[in-house]
N, C-alpha and C positions, 0 to 999 in steps of 0.2 A: 504493500500500500504506500509505503514511504517513497519507493522508486516511482510509482505512478504519479504521486503528488509532485515530486520534483520535476518530472517530465512536463506535467501540466504547467507548473510554474515557469519553466524555461520557455515553453511555447507562448505563455502570456507575455513574458518579457520581450520576446521577439516581436510580437504584434504591437506592443506599446512603442517599441523603438521605430517600427515601420509606419506607425499611424500618421506622423506628419507628412511623410512622402506620399502615402495613399491619399490623404486629404488634398495635397497639392495636385495630384493627378486628377482627382474627381473635379476639383475646381477648374482645372484647365479644360477638361472635357465639357463641362457645363458652359464655359465661356464660348467654346467652339460651337456648340449647339445653339447658343443664343445669337449667333451671327457675329461674334467678336473676331478680330484677326486671329489666325491660327498661330500657335507657338512655333518657334523656329525649329523645334524638333519634337517628335512624338513623345508622350509621357513614358512609354516603355523604355526609352533610352536612359531614364534615370536608373533603372534596375539592370538593363541589358544593353550596354552601349553599342554592342555589335549589331543590334537590331535597328539601327538608324534607317530611316526611310531615305534612301539615296540611290539613284537620282529620283526625284519626284517630278513627273511631267504633269503640268497643269492644263486645264481645259483651254487656256489661251495660248498654248504651245510654248509658254515659258517653262524653264526647267530649274529646279532647285537642287543643288548638290550639297551634301553634308559629309563631314569628315571629322572624326574624333581624335584629337591629339593635344592633350592638355599641356604638354611640354614644348610644343612648337612655338616659335616666335613669328613666323611668317608662312602662310600657306597660300598658294596660287593655283587656280584651276587652269589646266592646259586642255583646251577643247579644240578638236579638229576643225580647221577652217576659220578659227576665231583668234582674236588677240588674247594673251594671258589675262585672266580675271582675278584680282586679289579677293581673297575670302576674309570674312569677318569672324572673329572669335566671340563666342557666346558662352552661356552657362555650361558648366561641366566640361569645358574644353572642346566644345563642338564648334567647328568652323563651318560656315555656310555662305553660299552666294547663289543668287537667282539671275539667270541670263535669258536672253531672248526677247520676243518670241523667235523660235527657230523654225526654219523650213522643215517640213516632214522629211526625215532622213535618218540614217544610222550615223552616229557620231562617236569616234574614239575620244577618250579623255583620260587624264590622270591628274593626280594632285602633286604639286611640287612643295614639299614641306621642308623648309630650311635647306633648300637646294637638292633634296633627295626626291626623285620621281617615284611615286607610289600609286598602285592601283587602288580602286575603291573597294574596301573590304566588305561593304554592304551590298555589293552588286555582283551577282553570279554571271552576268553577260560579259564575255571577254572578247577582245579584239586580238587574235593571236599574231605574234610577230617573233622572229628569231632573236632580235636585238632589243626591241622596245615594246613588249606586250602592254596593252592598255585595257581599261574597262570600256564598255560600249553602252550608249543609250539610244533608244529608238523613239523618235517623235513620229507617231502614226499619221498617216495621210490617207487620201482617197484611194480607192481600189484601182484607179487608172495609173498609179505610179508603177513603173515597170518592175520594181523590186518588192512590191507589196504582195504577200502571199494571198492568193485568191482561190475560190472554189473552182479550179480548172484541173484537167488531167495533169499529173505530175510525172516527170521523168525520174530516173534513178541515178544516184551518184555512187560510183564504184571506186574503191580504194585499192590500188595495186602496188606491189612491191617487186623489186628486182635488184640484182647486183650489176653495177656498171663496171665493165672492164675498162671503159674509156677513162673514167674518173678514178676508179679504184675504191669505190665505196658501195654500201647498200643504200638504196634510195626508193622513193615512192612517186606515184603520180595518180591523179584522179581522172575519172572518165564519167562524163554525163551522157546517158543515153536517153533519148526523147520518149515521151509518152507513146505507148504502143510498140516499143522496140521488143522484138522477139529474137533472142540469140540463136534460135533454130529456124527462124523464118527465112523467107526468100528475099525480103526487102532489104536493100542496103541504103546507107545514108552518107552524105558528104560529111567532112570532118573539119573542125576548127581547132587548131592548136593555140591555146590561150595561155600566155605567159605572165607571171607575176613580177613584182618589182624587187629592188634590192632590200634585203632584210626580211622579206616575206618567205613563207614556206609554200609547199605545193597546195596547201589547203586555203590559201588566201582568197582565191576567186570564188570559192563556195562559202567559206565561213564569214568573210568580210564583204566581198564583192557581190554575193548573192547571184552569181551567174546562173545557177540552175533555176532559180525562181524567175529571173529575167527571161530566160529561154522558155520556161513553161508558159509564161504570160504571152510572149510574142508569138509562139507557135499556136496557142489556143485562139488568139485573135486573128490568125492568118497573116500576120505581119512578117514572120520569119519562116523559112523552110525548116522542117524537122532536120536536125543535124546532131551529130555526135561531137562533143567538146572534150578535148584532152588537155589536162592541166598538169604539166610536168614540173619537177623541181628545176629551177633555173640556174644552178651553179655548176659550171664546168671546173671551177677551182674553188671549192668551199672555203679554203683558207682566206679568201677575200673578205669573209665576215669577221675576221679577227681584228682587234683594235689596231688602227694605224695602217691598214692594208688598202683602204678604199681608194686612195689616190695613187696607188702603185700601177703605172701604166702597163708594165710588162705583165703583171698579174691580171689586170683587167683584160688584156689581149688573150691570155691563156684561158681565162674564165669564159670569154666569148667563143673562142675556137673549140674548146673541149665540149662546151654545152652544145654547140652546133653539131659536132660529131656524134655526141651521145643521142641527141634527138633524132638525127637522120639514120643512124645505124643500129640503135637499140630500142628507142621508144616507138618510133613509127613502124618498124617491122612487127613489133609485138602487137601494137594496136591493130594493124591490118590483118594479123593472124587471128587474134582473139575476138574481134568485133566485126559486125556486119558493116564494113566500111566500103564506100565507093572509092576506088583508087583513081589515080590520074590527077594531073595538075588542076583541071577545071573543077574538081571536087574537093580540093584541099586548100585551106586558108590558114594563115598564121597572123596572130596579133598579140600585143602585150602592152603593159604599162611601164613607164620609167625604164629601169634596166631591161625589163622584158620587151619594151617598145624598141629599144636599140637592138635586142636580140632578134626580134621578129623582122626588122629591116635587114639585119646582117644575114640571117638564114634565108629569108624569103627572096630578097633581091639578088642574092648570089646563087640561088637554086630555083630559077624560074621554070626549070623543067619539072619541078615538084610542086610549086605553089603558083596559083594565078591570082590570089587574093591576099593582100598584105595590109595590115593596119598597125599604126603606132600611136599610142596614147601617152602624151607627155614624155616622149622618148629621150633617154640619155644615150649619147653616142661617144665613140672614140673620136679624137680631133681630126684625123686625116681621112676625109671621106674618099679621096681618090684611092687611097690604099685599101680602105674597107670595101669599096665597090669598084674594083678595077675594070670590070667588063660592062658595066651598066651604061646604056646609051639610048638614044631616041628609038632605035630599032626595037627595043624591048617593049615599047608601047603596044605592039601587036600581041604580045603575050600576057601583058598585065591586064586582067579584068578590072582590078581595083587596087589603087595605092592610096590609102586613106591616112592622113597625118593630122592628128588632133592634139590640142594643148589648151590648158586653161589660160585665160587672158592675164591673170595675175601670177601664173606659175613662174618660178625663178628659172625654169628651163626654156622659156619661150625664146629669149634672146640668144643665149650662148649656144643652143643646140637646134631648136626647131626653125628659127628664122634662117640660120646658116644653112640648114639642110634644104629648106625650100628654095633658097637662092641657088644652091648648088644643083638641085634637080632642074630648075628652070634653065640654067646654063647648059646642062646636058641635054635639054629638050625632052625630059621625061615627064609625062603627064601625071598629075596627082590631084587629090581632093584635099583642100585645106579646110580644117575645122578649128575654130576658136570659140570657146564658150566661157562665160564668167566662172571664175574659181581659181584656186591655188593648186598646189601639188597634193591632191587628196582624193580619197575614194568617192567623194561626192561628184567629182568630175568624171572619174573612170567608170562608175556605174552607168552614168548617162552616156558615155562614149560607147560602151558595149551595147546599150539599148538602141543606139542610133546606127551602129556598125552592123550588127547581126542581121537586120532585115535586108541589107544590101547584098548579102552573100548568096552565091550559087544561083544567080539569076542571069538571064541572057544579056541584059543591059543594065549596068550599074553606074555608068559614068553620067 
C-alpha cells in the first residue's frame, strides 16, 4: 500500500509541475479558435521540439519555416531560387521566417545556422544530392502544371545496376517506361537519354525533376509521344566530386570522355537489349541539364549517326568548342531533327557558356532553337524545359 501511495504521489507531483504548461497550451488554442493571430509555433513544440510544424504552407501560398536551435546566434533560410532570408529567434529557441507568396512548385531549402548548412529536421521530404542534400517543400498548384500528379495512367520507373568496365566502378541508372508498356509485347518505343547535373545522382530527374510525372501528364494529354526515358549516372570520372576537383580541366575532359564511352558502349546496348526500344538515330534523343547539358551536346553532336534529337538545359561546357566538336558543320543540319538550347535568363551560365555556344553555332551555320525563360540555375527552370522539350521529340517536323 505504501508503494502504491508513493506512486500516486509522484504522479500528482508531475501533473502539478506540468499544469502551467498545459494551461498555456489551452490558452493558446482558445486564442486561435477565437480568431486571434496564430502562435509562431504549435503548442506541442513546448513538450516535443522535434514536432515543429515546418514548413507550413498557407492558403495564400506563403510558407513559414521553423527551426529549433537555442544556441545559434544567426540562422538564415536558403531557399531555391530566392535570396537568403534571415530568420527571427522566438521563444524556446525557435527560429522562424515567412516568405512568399511562392509560385506553385517544388523548392529545395536548408537552414544556415552560424555558417553551418543544415536540413530541416521537421520535414521528411528530401531533395537528394551527392554534395548538398536539402529539404524540399511543395507549394501545390492546379492540375495543369506538368509536374502535378494527376489521375492519369502512370508509367513505371525501373532501377538498374551494372559494373562499368569503362569507369571501373559499380553504378546505376533509371528507366521510365510509359503507361501500357509490355516487356513481352510487340510494340517498341523511341528513347530519350536524360542526363543530370553536377553533384546530382542518377535519381535526380525522378526524385527532384519529376520527369516520370511530367511524361505521364504529357502522354495522357496527347502532347508527347509515348517514349522510354533512360537516366544514367553522369560521371565518367567520379573523383571530380571530391573537394577542389571541379575546376580541374584535365579531369573535366576525362569525366566527359569516359561518360560518353560508358553511355555508348555499356548503357545503350543494355537498354536496347532489355527494353522494347526502337533503334536508329530518328528514334533516339539525348538531353540534360548543366553538366548533363554539356554532356548531351558532346555525345549527341559528335555521334549524329546515333542521335537526331539533342537538347541542352543551362549547359556547362569545356572552353574550346572547336576541339569539342571538330567535325560539326552546316552539312549536319540535314541530320539534326532538333538542336534545342535553353537557359534561364538570370542563370550565371547564360553569358560564359550559352551565348558563346550560340554564336559559335551561328558561325558554323548550324541551325538550333534558342530558348530563354525567366529563372536562375535551378530545377524550376529545368522542369519547365523538359515539359517544353519532350513534346517536340520523335515527330516528323520539329523545327
